[in-house]
C-alpha positions in Angstrom: 78.1 -40.9 74.1 78.4 -38.3 76.7 79.6 -40.3 79.7 82.7 -41.1 81.6 85.6 -38.9 82.7 85.7 -35.7 80.6 88.8 -33.8 81.7 89.4 -31.6 78.7 86.0 -31.0 77.0 83.7 -28.5 78.6 80.0 -27.9 78.0 80.9 -24.9 75.9 83.2 -27.0 73.6 80.5 -29.7 73.2 78.0 -27.0 72.4 80.3 -25.3 69.9 80.4 -28.5 67.8 76.6 -28.6 67.8 76.4 -25.1 66.4 78.9 -26.1 63.6 77.2 -29.3 62.3 78.4 -28.7 58.7 82.0 -28.8 59.7 84.0 -32.1 59.5 83.8 -34.4 62.4 87.5 -33.8 63.1 86.7 -30.2 64.0 84.9 -31.3 67.2 87.0 -31.9 70.4 84.1 -33.8 71.9 83.7 -36.1 68.8 87.5 -36.7 68.7 87.5 -37.6 72.4 84.6 -40.1 72.2 85.8 -41.7 68.9 89.3 -42.1 70.4 87.9 -43.6 73.6 85.7 -46.1 71.8 88.5 -46.9 69.3 90.7 -48.2 72.1 91.3 -51.9 72.6 88.8 -53.4 75.0 85.6 -51.8 76.4 85.6 -48.3 77.9 82.8 -49.2 80.3 82.8 -52.9 80.2 80.3 -55.2 78.7 78.1 -55.8 81.8 75.0 -53.7 82.1 74.8 -50.8 84.6 73.9 -52.3 88.0 71.0 -49.8 88.8 69.5 -50.4 85.3 69.7 -54.2 85.7 68.0 -54.1 89.1 65.2 -51.9 87.9 64.7 -53.7 84.6 64.6 -57.1 86.3 61.9 -55.9 88.6 59.9 -54.4 85.7 60.1 -57.7 83.8 58.7 -59.5 86.8 55.9 -57.0 86.9 55.3 -57.3 83.1 55.7 -61.0 82.9 58.8 -60.6 80.7 60.0 -58.3 78.0 58.4 -59.9 75.0 56.8 -57.3 72.8 58.3 -54.4 74.8 60.3 -51.7 73.1 63.2 -49.8 74.6 65.3 -46.8 73.5 68.8 -46.4 74.9 70.1 -42.8 74.8 73.9 -42.1 74.4 74.5 -45.9 74.5 78.1 -45.8 73.5 79.6 -49.3 72.9 76.3 -51.1 73.8 76.7 -52.8 77.1 73.1 -51.9 78.3 71.6 -52.6 74.9 73.2 -56.1 74.8 71.6 -56.9 78.2 68.2 -55.6 77.2 68.2 -57.4 73.9 69.2 -60.6 75.7 66.2 -60.1 78.0 63.9 -60.0 75.0 63.3 -56.3 74.4 63.2 -54.8 70.9 66.1 -52.4 71.3 66.9 -49.1 69.6 70.3 -47.7 70.6 71.5 -44.2 69.6 74.9 -42.5 70.2 76.8 -39.5 68.9 79.9 -41.6 68.1 80.2 -43.5 64.8 82.9 -45.6 66.2 80.9 -46.5 69.3 77.9 -47.5 67.2 80.1 -49.6 64.8 81.6 -51.4 67.8 78.0 -52.0 69.2 76.9 -53.4 65.9 79.9 -55.8 65.6 79.4 -57.2 69.1 75.6 -57.5 68.6 76.3 -59.5 65.4 78.7 -61.8 67.2 76.1 -62.4 69.9 73.4 -62.8 67.3 71.4 -60.0 68.9 69.0 -57.8 66.9 69.6 -54.2 67.9 68.6 -51.1 65.8 71.8 -49.0 66.3 71.8 -45.5 65.0 74.3 -42.6 65.0 72.3 -39.6 66.3 72.6 -36.2 67.8 70.3 -35.8 70.8 69.9 -32.1 70.0 67.3 -32.9 67.4 66.8 -36.7 67.5 63.2 -37.7 67.0 62.5 -40.2 69.8 59.0 -41.1 68.7 58.0 -44.5 67.5 54.5 -46.0 66.6 52.8 -46.9 69.9 55.6 -45.4 72.0 58.5 -47.0 73.9 57.9 -49.0 76.9 61.2 -48.0 78.3 63.7 -45.2 77.7 67.2 -45.7 79.3 69.7 -42.9 80.1 72.8 -44.2 81.8 75.5 -41.7 82.4 74.3 -39.8 79.3 76.0 -36.6 80.1 75.7 -33.8 77.6 75.5 -30.0 77.4 72.6 -28.8 79.6 70.6 -27.3 76.7 70.8 -30.6 74.8 69.9 -32.6 77.8 66.9 -30.4 78.7 65.6 -30.5 75.1 66.0 -34.3 75.0 64.3 -34.7 78.4 61.4 -32.5 77.2 60.7 -35.0 74.4 60.7 -38.1 76.6 57.1 -38.1 77.7 55.8 -37.9 74.1 58.1 -40.8 73.2 56.9 -43.2 75.9 53.9 -45.4 75.6 51.2 -45.1 78.4 52.7 -46.8 81.4 56.2 -46.6 79.9 59.1 -45.8 82.1 62.3 -43.8 82.0 65.3 -45.2 84.0 68.2 -42.8 84.5 71.5 -42.8 86.4 74.0 -40.0 86.2 76.8 -38.3 88.1 75.9 -35.3 90.3 78.1 -32.2 90.7 79.3 -33.6 94.0 81.3 -36.2 92.0 83.6 -33.6 90.5 87.2 -34.0 91.7 86.8 -37.5 93.0 88.6 -39.0 90.0 86.0 -41.8 89.8 84.7 -41.0 86.3 82.1 -38.6 84.9 82.2 -35.0 83.7 84.2 -32.4 85.6 81.9 -29.6 84.4 79.0 -29.0 86.7 76.4 -28.1 84.0 76.9 -31.5 82.4 76.1 -33.3 85.7 72.5 -33.8 86.9 70.7 -33.3 90.1 67.4 -34.8 91.5 65.9 -31.3 91.7 66.8 -30.6 88.1 65.5 -33.9 86.8 62.2 -33.3 88.5 61.9 -30.1 86.5 63.2 -31.5 83.2 61.0 -34.6 83.4 57.9 -33.0 85.0 55.7 -34.6 82.4 56.3 -38.0 84.1 55.2 -39.4 87.4 58.3 -40.0 89.7 58.5 -43.6 91.0 62.0 -43.4 92.5 64.4 -40.5 92.9 67.5 -40.3 95.0 70.9 -38.7 95.2 73.2 -41.2 96.7 76.8 -42.6 96.8 77.7 -46.0 95.5 80.7 -47.8 94.1 80.5 -47.5 90.3 83.0 -49.9 88.7 82.5 -50.2 85.0 85.3 -50.9 82.6 88.3 -48.7 82.4 86.7 -45.3 82.9 84.2 -45.8 85.8 86.6 -46.9 88.5 86.0 -45.3 91.9 88.5 -47.4 93.8 86.3 -47.6 96.8 86.0 -43.8 97.2 82.3 -43.8 96.3 80.7 -42.1 93.3 78.0 -39.4 93.8 75.1 -40.3 91.5 71.4 -39.4 91.0 69.0 -42.2 90.2 65.6 -41.6 88.7 62.7 -43.7 87.6 59.5 -42.2 86.2 56.3 -43.4 84.6 54.2 -42.0 81.8 50.8 -42.2 83.4 
């Protein structure tokens, strides 16, 4: 869930919810924000897949000879735009998100498209990513979350990937703060290439870059030509 413009909910507020998991969902400002956003008419981030993800997955499918038999896990998948694309490519898709409303919306759209997606409401603080045989691909697209949660989740990625499996990630960097293009306005919730190299040290980096590009996705990723500061990372479980 943790993606998009986050003007009012800081890392500390997200973390406070996670330390009070027995309280009602309405007690969490982060949960309220995401459920409200995904409850709006239309699609917060559109229905088309993220451009960087599509480019990388299309190349992998050429290398693999297609997606048949390949398993993918989508972290913080929200309303499902990337999961839909991956399922249409032929992957066996598992998608998880913090928001019940986001996951309900994903399931409804998947049913309308006749796509089979295992969609689960999950907190990445303690979500068990493992699956028999491991995932061939783990996807993290603008999956912004408190830094402790992110570091813990990233530490579990290598064990969740099959041998030769990849992680594909794109996120906003702290340089994007104040541009009004989307993404968190709290630096610890952003990501950097240096930080990702530490957090995902168990994987072999295949591509890593901090760059600027136009990110235009739905209502909440709209850079208006100003350019968004992002980090892109692809790594393999050798």
